[in-house]
C-alpha positions in Angstrom: 0.0 0.0 0.0 1.4 3.4 -1.0 1.7 6.3 1.5 -1.0 8.2 -0.4 -3.3 5.1 -0.1 -2.5 5.0 3.7 -3.4 8.7 4.0 -6.7 8.2 2.2 -7.5 5.2 4.4 -6.7 7.1 7.5 -8.9 10.0 6.5 -11.7 7.6 5.6 -11.5 5.9 9.0 -11.4 9.3 10.8 -14.6 10.3 8.9 -16.3 7.0 9.9 -15.3 7.6 13.6 -16.8 11.1 13.5 -19.9 10.0 11.7 -20.4 7.1 14.1 -20.3 9.4 17.1 -22.7 11.9 15.5 -20.0 14.6 15.2 -19.8 17.0 12.3 -17.2 15.9 9.7 -15.1 18.8 8.7 -11.5 19.7 8.3 -11.0 20.6 12.0 -12.7 17.5 13.3 -10.8 15.2 10.9 -7.5 16.8 11.9 -8.3 16.3 15.6 -9.0 12.6 15.1 -5.9 12.1 13.0 -3.7 13.9 15.4 -5.1 11.9 18.3 -4.2 8.7 16.3 -0.7 10.1 15.6 -1.3 10.1 11.9 0.0 12.9 9.6 -1.7 13.3 6.2 -1.4 15.7 3.2 -3.3 18.9 4.1 -4.6 19.3 0.5 -6.0 15.8 0.5 -7.6 16.3 4.0 -9.2 19.6 2.8 -10.5 18.0 -0.4 -12.1 15.2 1.5 -13.6 17.5 4.1 -15.1 19.7 1.3 -16.5 16.6 -0.5 -18.1 15.3 2.7 -19.7 18.6 3.7 -23.4 17.9 4.2 -23.2 14.4 3.0 -23.7 11.0 4.6 -20.2 9.5 5.1 -21.3 5.9 4.5 -23.2 6.8 1.4 -20.3 8.9 0.1 -17.7 6.2 0.5 -20.1 3.5 -0.7 -20.6 5.5 -3.9 -16.9 5.7 -4.4 -16.3 2.0 -3.9 -19.2 1.1 -6.1 -17.9 3.3 -8.9 -14.5 1.7 -8.8 -15.8 -1.9 -9.3 -14.9 -3.6 -12.5 -17.5 -3.3 -15.2 -15.9 -5.7 -17.5 -16.5 -8.8 -15.5 -18.8 -11.4 -17.0 -21.9 -12.6 -15.2 -21.4 -15.8 -13.3 -23.4 -18.6 -14.8 -23.7 -22.2 -13.8 -23.0 -24.7 -16.4 -25.7 -27.4 -17.1 -24.7 -30.9 -16.8 -26.7 -33.6 -18.6 -26.7 -37.1 -17.6 -27.7 -39.8 -20.1 -28.9 -43.2 -19.3 -26.3 -45.9 -20.2 -27.0 -47.6 -23.5 -28.3 -51.2 -23.2 
C-alpha cells in the first residue's frame, strides 16, 4: 500500500469515527481525530475530502466511491448445465 493510499484510508477511518459518534465531519474534526491517532496526512487531501463530505452521509459517500471503482468488464457468473444420459443397453 502506498503512502497516499494509507493517508486516504486514515482520513476515511477518521470520517467514519466522527460520523459514528454523530459529530460533524469537517477539516478541523478530521484533523483532531488524525492527530489523536498520531497520523499525519497531506493537508490538501484532507481539505478536499472535508469539502467533498460537507453535508453528505459518510457511509453513502464512501459507498458510492467504492461502487464506482468496481470492474464493469466482469462477465456474469453462470452455472454450467450438466446432462446425464442413461447408459446404452
